C-alpha positions as CSV (number, residue, x, y, z in Angstrom):
1,M,10.6,287.3,73.8
2,A,6.4,287.2,75.1
3,F,4.2,285.9,73.3
4,V,1.1,287.2,72.1
5,I,-2.5,286.2,70.9
6,G,-3.8,287.7,67.5
7,D,-7.1,288.0,66.1
8,A,-7.6,284.5,65.0
9,C,-8.7,284.1,68.7
10,I,-12.1,282.6,69.3
11,S,-11.6,283.4,73.0
12,C,-11.9,279.5,73.9
13,G,-9.7,280.0,77.1
14,A,-7.5,276.9,76.4
15,C,-4.4,279.3,76.4
16,A,-5.5,280.2,80.2
17,G,-5.3,277.0,81.5
18,Q,-2.2,276.2,79.8
19,C,-0.6,278.9,81.5
20,P,2.0,277.9,84.1
21,V,2.4,282.0,85.8
22,G,-1.5,283.3,85.3
23,A,-0.4,285.7,82.1
24,I,-3.3,284.8,80.2
25,A,-6.8,286.8,80.4
26,E,-10.0,287.8,78.8
27,G,-9.8,291.0,77.4
28,D,-12.0,292.9,74.9
29,G,-13.4,290.3,72.3
30,K,-9.9,288.0,72.7
31,F,-7.4,286.6,75.2
32,E,-4.4,288.8,76.0
33,I,-0.8,287.8,77.0
34,D,0.8,290.1,79.9
35,A,4.1,290.5,78.8
36,D,5.3,291.6,82.0
37,K,4.4,288.2,83.7
38,C,4.7,286.0,80.8
39,I,7.7,283.5,81.2
40,S,7.8,282.5,77.4
41,C,7.5,278.9,77.6
42,G,5.1,278.2,74.7
43,S,2.8,276.2,77.0
44,C,0.0,278.8,75.4
45,A,0.7,278.2,72.0
46,G,0.8,274.5,72.0
47,G,-2.6,274.6,73.5
48,C,-4.3,277.1,71.4
49,P,-6.7,275.0,68.6
50,V,-6.1,277.7,65.9
51,G,-2.9,278.9,66.5
52,A,-3.8,282.2,67.3
53,I,-0.3,283.0,69.6
54,S,2.9,283.2,68.3
55,E,6.5,285.0,69.6
56,E,6.4,288.7,69.6
């Protein structure tokens, strides 16, 4: 199950640096996770300072 980034995202980019497979990129107003690349490791969620990332 892939992780998703919610509207609380502040576009800081911390999550992108935590992703071991490069599944996170800056989108329109917030960062986005490519569900096809996501390996559901949760590293991004642990690195988000505002708790904007959750399991889908």
